[in-house]
C-alpha positions in Angstrom: 75.9 192.4 81.7 79.3 191.8 83.2 80.7 188.3 82.6 84.1 187.4 84.3 87.0 187.1 82.0 87.6 183.5 83.1 84.7 182.6 81.0 86.4 183.0 77.8 85.1 180.9 74.8 88.0 182.3 72.7 90.2 179.7 74.7 88.3 176.8 73.0 90.0 174.9 70.3 87.7 171.8 70.1 84.0 171.1 70.6 84.7 169.6 74.0 86.6 172.5 75.1 83.6 174.9 73.9 81.2 172.6 75.8 83.5 173.1 79.1 83.3 176.7 78.7 79.5 176.4 78.3 79.3 174.4 81.6 81.2 177.1 83.3 78.9 179.9 81.8 75.9 177.8 83.2 77.4 177.6 86.7 78.1 181.4 86.6 74.5 182.0 85.7 73.1 180.4 88.7 73.1 176.8 87.4 69.5 176.9 86.0 67.9 173.5 85.4 67.7 172.1 82.0 63.8 172.4 82.2 64.4 176.1 83.0 66.8 176.5 80.2 64.4 174.7 77.8 61.5 177.0 78.8 63.6 180.2 78.1 64.7 178.8 74.7 61.0 178.2 74.0 60.1 181.7 74.8 62.8 183.2 72.8 62.2 181.3 69.8 58.4 182.0 70.0 59.2 185.7 70.2 61.4 185.2 67.0 58.5 183.6 65.2 60.0 180.2 64.9 57.4 177.4 64.4 56.6 175.2 67.4 58.0 172.2 65.5 61.4 173.5 65.6 61.5 174.0 69.5 63.9 171.5 71.1 62.9 168.8 73.5 64.4 169.0 77.1 66.5 166.1 76.4 68.0 167.8 73.4 68.9 171.0 75.4 70.5 168.6 78.1 72.6 167.1 75.2 74.2 170.5 74.5 76.3 170.0 77.8 77.5 166.5 76.9 81.1 165.9 75.8 82.1 163.8 72.8 79.6 165.3 70.4 80.9 165.4 66.8 77.9 167.2 65.1 76.6 169.6 67.4 73.7 171.9 66.7 75.3 175.2 66.4 72.0 177.1 66.4 70.8 175.5 69.5 74.2 175.9 71.5 73.9 179.8 70.7 70.2 179.5 72.0 71.5 178.1 75.2 74.3 180.8 75.5 71.6 183.5 75.0 69.2 181.7 77.6 72.2 181.9 80.0 73.2 185.6 79.5 70.0 187.3 78.3 69.8 189.7 75.4 73.4 191.0 75.6 74.4 190.8 71.9 78.0 191.6 72.5 78.5 188.6 74.8 76.4 186.4 72.4 78.5 187.5 69.4 81.7 186.5 71.1 80.5 183.0 71.8 79.1 182.9 68.1 82.5 183.8 66.8 84.3 181.1 69.0 81.8 178.4 68.0 82.4 179.3 64.3 86.1 178.9 64.9 85.7 175.7 66.7 83.4 174.1 64.2 85.8 175.1 61.3 88.5 173.2 63.1 86.2 170.2 63.5 85.2 170.2 59.9 88.8 170.5 58.9 89.8 167.5 61.0 86.9 165.5 59.6 88.4 165.8 56.0 90.3 162.7 55.4 92.5 161.5 52.6 92.1 157.6 52.9 92.2 155.1 50.1 92.1 151.3 49.8 95.2 151.4 47.8 98.8 152.6 48.0 99.8 155.9 46.4 102.5 155.4 43.9 106.1 155.1 45.4 109.1 156.9 44.2 109.9 156.2 40.7 113.4 155.7 41.3 114.2 155.0 45.0 117.8 155.8 45.9 120.1 154.0 48.6 119.2 152.9 52.1 119.6 149.3 51.3 120.4 148.2 54.8 117.5 150.3 56.2 115.1 148.7 53.6 116.2 145.2 54.8 115.6 146.0 58.5 112.3 147.6 57.8 111.1 144.6 55.9 112.4 142.2 58.6 110.4 144.3 61.3 107.2 144.4 59.4 107.3 140.8 58.3 108.7 139.2 61.5 107.0 136.3 63.3 105.1 138.7 65.7 101.4 138.3 65.6 100.7 142.0 64.9 103.9 143.5 63.6 103.7 147.4 63.7 106.5 149.7 62.7 107.1 153.3 63.2 109.3 155.2 60.8 110.4 158.5 62.6 112.8 161.3 61.5 113.0 164.9 60.9 111.0 167.0 58.2 112.3 166.4 54.8 114.1 163.1 55.4 112.1 161.1 53.1 109.9 159.1 55.7 106.7 158.9 53.4 108.8 157.9 50.1 110.6 155.2 52.3 107.3 153.9 53.7 105.8 153.6 50.3 108.7 151.8 48.9 108.7 149.4 51.7 104.9 148.9 51.5 105.0 148.1 47.9 107.7 145.7 48.3 105.9 143.9 51.1 102.7 143.9 48.9 104.5 142.5 45.8 105.1 139.3 47.8 101.5 138.9 48.9 98.4 137.8 47.2 96.3 140.4 45.3 93.1 140.2 47.5 94.5 141.4 50.9 93.1 144.6 52.2 95.3 147.6 51.8 94.4 150.8 53.6 96.4 154.1 53.5 95.6 157.4 55.3 97.2 160.7 55.4 96.9 161.8 59.1 98.2 165.4 58.6 100.1 165.3 61.8 102.5 167.9 60.6 100.3 170.0 58.5 101.3 173.7 58.7 97.6 174.7 58.5 94.7 173.1 60.2 94.4 170.2 62.5 95.5 166.6 62.0 92.9 164.1 60.8 90.2 163.0 63.3 90.8 159.2 63.9 87.0 158.8 64.0 86.7 160.4 60.6 89.6 158.2 59.3 87.8 155.0 60.7 84.5 156.1 59.0 86.3 156.1 55.6 88.1 152.9 56.3 84.8 151.3 57.2 83.2 152.5 53.9 86.3 151.2 52.0 85.8 147.8 53.6 82.2 147.6 52.3 80.1 149.2 55.4 77.3 151.3 54.3 76.8 154.6 56.1 73.8 153.5 58.2 75.8 150.8 59.6 78.7 152.9 60.8 78.7 153.4 64.5 78.7 156.9 66.1 81.2 156.2 68.9 84.8 156.0 68.3 85.5 152.8 70.4 82.5 151.1 68.5 84.0 152.1 65.1 87.4 150.7 66.2 85.8 147.5 67.2 84.0 147.1 63.9 87.2 147.8 62.2 89.1 145.2 63.8 86.3 142.8 63.4 86.4 143.3 59.5 90.1 142.8 59.4 90.2 139.5 61.3 92.0 136.8 59.4 92.6 138.9 56.4 96.3 139.9 56.7 95.7 143.5 55.8 98.4 146.1 55.3 97.8 149.4 56.9 99.9 152.6 56.2 99.3 155.5 58.4 101.3 158.4 57.1 102.3 161.5 59.1 101.0 160.8 62.5 100.7 163.6 65.0 101.1 161.4 68.2 100.3 158.0 69.6 96.8 159.0 70.7 95.8 159.8 67.0 97.1 156.3 65.9 95.8 154.0 68.6 92.2 153.8 67.4 93.5 152.9 63.9 95.8 150.1 64.9 94.2 146.7 63.7 95.7 144.7 66.6 94.5 141.6 64.6 96.8 138.6 64.0 98.5 138.7 60.6 97.7 142.5 60.1 100.9 144.7 59.5 100.9 148.4 60.2 103.4 150.9 58.8 103.4 154.3 60.5 105.4 157.6 59.8 105.8 160.3 62.1 108.2 163.4 62.6 107.6 162.9 66.4 108.9 160.2 68.6 106.1 157.9 69.2 107.8 156.2 72.2 104.6 155.8 74.1 103.4 153.4 71.4 104.7 150.3 73.2 103.3 147.9 70.6 105.3 149.4 67.8 108.9 148.9 66.7 110.6 152.0 66.0 113.1 152.7 63.2 114.7 156.2 62.8 115.1 157.3 59.2 118.4 159.3 58.9 119.5 161.7 56.2 121.1 159.9 53.3 124.6 158.6 53.1 127.1 160.7 51.1 127.2 158.6 48.0 123.3 158.3 48.0 123.1 162.1 48.4 125.1 162.6 45.3 123.1 160.1 43.4 119.9 161.8 44.4 121.1 165.2 43.2 122.2 163.7 39.9 118.8 162.1 39.5 116.9 165.2 40.3 119.2 167.4 38.0 118.7 164.8 35.1 122.1 165.9 33.6 125.4 164.6 33.1 127.2 167.9 33.7 127.6 167.0 37.4 129.9 164.0 36.6 132.8 166.5 35.8 133.1 167.8 39.3 131.8 165.2 41.8 133.7 166.8 44.7 131.7 169.9 44.3 128.5 168.0 44.4 129.6 166.1 47.5 130.3 169.5 49.3 126.9 170.7 48.2 125.4 167.6 49.8 127.5 168.0 53.0 126.3 171.5 53.4 122.7 170.5 53.0 123.2 167.8 55.7 122.2 165.2 53.2 118.6 165.9 53.6 116.5 164.5 50.7 114.0 167.4 50.5 116.9 169.8 50.2 118.8 167.8 47.9 115.8 167.4 45.6 115.1 171.0 45.6 118.8 171.9 44.7 118.8 169.3 41.9 115.7 170.8 40.5 117.2 174.3 40.6 120.4 172.9 38.7 118.2 171.3 36.1 116.1 174.5 35.6 119.0 176.9 35.7 121.7 175.4 33.4 123.6 178.7 33.3 124.6 178.3 37.0 127.9 176.5 37.3 128.5 174.4 40.4 130.7 177.2 41.9 127.9 179.5 42.0 126.3 177.5 44.6 128.0 179.4 47.4 126.8 178.5 51.2 124.4 181.4 51.4 122.4 181.1 48.2 122.6 177.3 48.5 121.0 177.3 51.9 118.4 180.0 51.0 117.4 177.9 47.8 117.1 174.9 49.8 114.9 176.7 52.5 112.8 178.3 49.6 112.5 174.9 48.0 110.4 173.6 50.9 112.6 173.0 53.8 111.5 176.3 55.5 107.8 175.3 55.3 108.6 171.7 56.5 110.6 172.9 59.6 108.2 175.7 60.4 105.4 173.1 60.9 107.5 171.0 63.4 108.5 174.4 65.1 104.9 175.3 65.5 104.4 172.4 67.7 106.8 173.3 70.2 106.3 175.1 73.5 107.3 178.6 73.9 110.5 177.8 75.8 111.6 175.1 73.3 110.9 177.4 70.3 113.2 180.0 72.0 115.9 177.5 72.7 115.8 176.4 69.1 116.6 180.1 68.0 119.4 180.6 70.6 121.0 177.5 69.4 122.0 179.4 66.2 124.5 181.3 68.5 126.3 178.2 69.7 129.8 177.8 68.3 129.4 174.3 67.0 126.4 172.0 65.8 126.7 170.0 69.0 125.6 171.3 72.3 125.6 170.1 75.9 122.9 170.7 78.4 125.0 173.3 80.2 125.8 175.3 77.2 121.9 175.4 76.3 121.3 176.4 79.9 123.7 179.2 79.5 122.0 180.4 76.3 118.6 180.5 77.8 119.6 181.9 81.3 117.5 178.9 82.8 118.4 175.9 85.1 120.0 172.9 83.6 116.8 171.0 84.1 114.8 173.4 82.2 117.2 173.4 79.3 117.2 169.5 79.3 113.4 169.4 79.0 113.4 171.8 76.1 116.3 169.8 74.5 114.4 166.8 74.9 111.2 168.4 73.4 113.4 169.4 70.3 114.7 166.0 69.8 111.2 164.4 70.0 110.3 166.6 67.1 113.5 165.4 65.4 114.6 169.2 65.1 117.8 168.0 66.9 119.5 164.7 67.5 120.8 163.2 70.8 124.3 162.0 70.3 125.0 161.1 74.0 123.3 161.4 77.3 123.8 165.2 77.7 124.8 166.0 74.2 122.7 166.9 71.1 123.5 167.9 67.5 121.5 170.3 65.4 121.1 169.6 61.6 122.7 172.2 59.2 119.4 173.2 57.8 117.6 173.4 61.3 120.5 175.8 62.2 120.0 177.9 59.2 116.2 178.0 60.0 117.0 178.9 63.6 119.4 181.5 62.5 116.7 183.0 60.2 114.1 183.2 62.9 116.6 184.5 65.7 116.6 188.2 64.8 112.9 188.0 63.9 111.7 186.4 67.2 114.3 187.6 69.6 115.1 191.1 70.5 118.8 192.3 70.1 119.1 192.9 73.7 118.2 189.3 74.7 120.6 188.0 71.8 123.5 189.8 73.3 122.5 188.7 76.8 122.6 185.1 75.7 125.9 185.7 74.0 127.4 187.1 77.2 126.1 184.1 79.4 127.4 181.7 76.8 130.8 183.4 76.7 131.0 183.5 80.6 130.1 179.7 80.6 132.9 178.9 78.1 135.4 180.8 80.4 134.3 178.9 83.3 134.9 175.5 81.6 138.2 176.6 80.0 136.8 176.1 76.5 139.0 177.4 73.7 136.7 179.9 72.2 137.3 183.4 70.8 134.7 186.0 69.7 134.4 187.1 66.0 132.1 189.6 64.8 129.5 188.2 62.3 126.3 189.8 60.8 123.3 187.6 61.3 120.2 189.0 59.4 121.6 192.5 59.5 122.6 192.5 63.1 126.4 192.6 63.8 127.1 190.1 66.8 130.2 188.8 68.7 129.7 185.2 67.9 132.0 182.8 69.8 133.9 180.4 67.7 136.0 177.4 68.7 137.9 177.1 65.5 138.3 180.1 63.0 139.2 177.8 60.3 135.9 175.9 60.5 133.9 179.2 60.3 136.0 180.2 57.3 135.3 177.0 55.5 131.6 177.1 56.2 131.3 180.6 54.6 133.6 179.9 51.6 132.0 179.3 48.1 132.1 175.8 46.5 135.0 174.8 44.2 135.0 176.0 40.7 134.1 173.1 38.4 137.2 173.6 36.0 139.8 174.0 38.8 138.4 172.1 41.8 140.0 174.7 44.1 138.1 176.8 46.7 137.7 180.4 45.9 138.8 183.0 48.2 135.8 184.1 50.5 
């Protein structure tokens, strides 16, 4: 039997998308009535020797075409497919594989990490005194339903910061207020984010509701959740939110309840929440974090070297902690051994690559390509026109992709038409560039960027550089800056920079 390619169940990523494809299949098959489909299923199951008690009712078959089903009967869905396409096993097999994939995603989304207590915060929280005060003021302000979103790039320490704030707020409260915490897995590298309906089911159980009293419908669960929190001054922590749609059903919206949200994505559509960007650490705090992670006093002898390490890592807490642990576990390494290349590689290997890759995976194809091409730009700051030259696309397209990168906090907007890329994001982009872009496209992007620079009279020169084994003429504004970036760190005993 020939089925048009437009009917492709492999496109489905959710149960609702699978049902939408099933509806199209029904229309293609001549739109048989539910009564006729039920008759065909009864016939097929009778031939297969299934007892009459298992045969579905007409209403049950009709429910197979309803959206919003969270626990569908996979056996019956496949019976509907077979009733529509006949005995063509190849077609039925394709639908079976798609359904298994969809149900696997649904099952993963239903797995929830939620508790009626806060996880332990960082044992030694370092720095950010001003930001802590600002967050506490926003979360305990006079507003009836204070909601605060902490946003920032991967590895900047949003969860540690949120838990530190939550524990401080809780310390000043009476001990019997409800506390709810959920990991929403919005930036999980593998699998979907947590289903808000599943989170609410766990929250309701933690609030004392038995399973038989938990509504099936998402809106009904949200209503019961808010009813239970009324007048109880609860503290809700929603960690690693994917987007505003995932968060909205979980907001108490009850007077006196406070909600703390963390997300890598800018949740600007969540109008009821105050937004607080979490930047990388201040330089002095970065040095202190490296010293704390190292657990050794040997760093005191050459603080300038530690400061340079922190600068090269962009003061990102995840990277600083990874390098600190490496120093602790490798006492034979002198500070001068942490050249730029091994330093950046160690940071990427220490978790930064995985964290950035998860943010990268959420991007559109165009935004991902621009991220990689930004590794070719002569400085860490780029204007829209320069990005358009790299892409070979109109400025409006480049601006849209830059905005998408900024929304994921992979770059930072510094002015209306200017953006800055973090050193480790730049390193990740350079690492991916020659893997994901063919050499001819890279050289074409460099040619366009060079022509753009000449048109605008920029003081640039081309310098041959090897990126992942590919020798490229990279434009540089200042040769000295590039030399400094590739130089090793100072030797501990001299404090002087070694020759590159």
